[in-house]
C-alpha positions in Angstrom: -7.7 -18.6 -3.2 -5.1 -15.8 -3.7 -1.8 -16.1 -4.3 1.3 -13.7 -3.1 2.4 -10.7 -5.6 5.9 -9.8 -6.0 7.4 -6.6 -5.0 10.3 -4.3 -5.8 13.1 -3.2 -4.0 12.0 0.6 -4.4 8.3 -0.7 -4.1 9.4 -1.7 -0.7 11.8 1.3 0.1 8.7 3.6 -1.0 6.4 1.5 1.3 8.3 1.3 4.5 8.7 5.4 4.2 4.8 6.1 4.0 3.3 2.6 6.0 4.4 1.8 9.4 1.9 -1.4 9.1 3.6 -3.5 7.2 5.2 -6.5 8.3 8.3 -7.8 7.2 9.6 -11.0 7.0 13.2 -12.3 6.8 13.7 -16.0 6.1 17.7 -16.2 5.6 19.6 -18.5 8.5 20.0 -16.5 12.1 23.5 -15.8 11.2 23.0 -13.7 7.8 20.5 -12.3 9.5 22.2 -10.8 12.4 24.7 -9.4 10.1 22.4 -7.5 8.3 18.3 -7.0 7.5 15.7 -4.6 6.7 14.9 -2.5 9.6 11.7 -4.1 11.6 12.0 -7.4 9.6 11.8 -10.6 12.2 14.2 -13.3 11.1 11.1 -16.5 10.5 12.1 -19.8 10.8 11.2 -23.4 11.1 11.4 -23.1 15.1 9.6 -19.6 15.4 7.1 -19.9 12.5 4.2 -21.4 14.2 4.3 -18.9 17.0 4.6 -16.0 14.5 1.6 -17.3 12.3 -0.4 -17.4 15.7 0.3 -14.0 17.0 0.7 -12.0 13.6 -2.2 -9.4 12.0 -3.2 -11.5 9.1 -4.6 -8.5 8.0 -2.0 -6.5 7.5 0.9 -6.5 4.7 3.4 -8.9 4.8 6.8 -8.7 2.9 8.9 -11.9 2.9 12.7 -12.1 2.2 15.1 -14.5 1.6 18.6 -14.5 -0.2 17.3 -13.3 -3.6 13.9 -13.6 -4.2 13.6 -17.4 -5.0 12.6 -19.0 -1.7 10.5 -16.2 -0.5 8.3 -17.4 -3.0 7.7 -20.6 -1.6 7.4 -19.3 1.9 5.1 -16.4 0.5 2.3 -19.0 -0.8 2.5 -20.4 2.4 1.9 -17.9 4.4 -1.1 -16.9 1.7 -2.5 -20.6 2.5 -2.4 -19.6 6.5 -5.0 -17.2 6.1 -2.5 -13.9 5.3 -4.8 -11.3 3.1 -1.7 -9.6 1.3 1.4 -11.4 1.0 4.8 -10.4 -1.0 7.8 -11.9 -2.0 10.4 -9.3 -2.4 12.5 -9.6 -6.2 15.8 -9.9 -5.4 16.0 -10.7 -1.8 17.8 -9.0 1.0 20.8 -8.8 -1.8 19.0 -6.4 -4.2 17.6 -4.5 -1.1 21.3 -4.1 0.2 22.8 -3.3 -3.1 19.9 -0.2 -3.9 20.6 1.2 0.1 24.4 0.6 -0.1 
């Protein structure tokens, strides 16, 4: 069984510019997500998780974002266990992405 991989902010910036097939999920609370998020990200929570897993493309890369890159690791491992092949946790989370893009 595979595990998720770590992903840096620079890798995300580069991948987002070159690959439109990536899936980005943000597991922060709805208020934080509404105040700012990575373009194209889906706010994933307990209410929409089952539907997302059922409808997502499990062959496309998926990047999980949280506040600081801690919670996303557990969520990324969960997605691996659900059958996603190419799962990444964003190191530093939204905070690091926001600082890099400020």
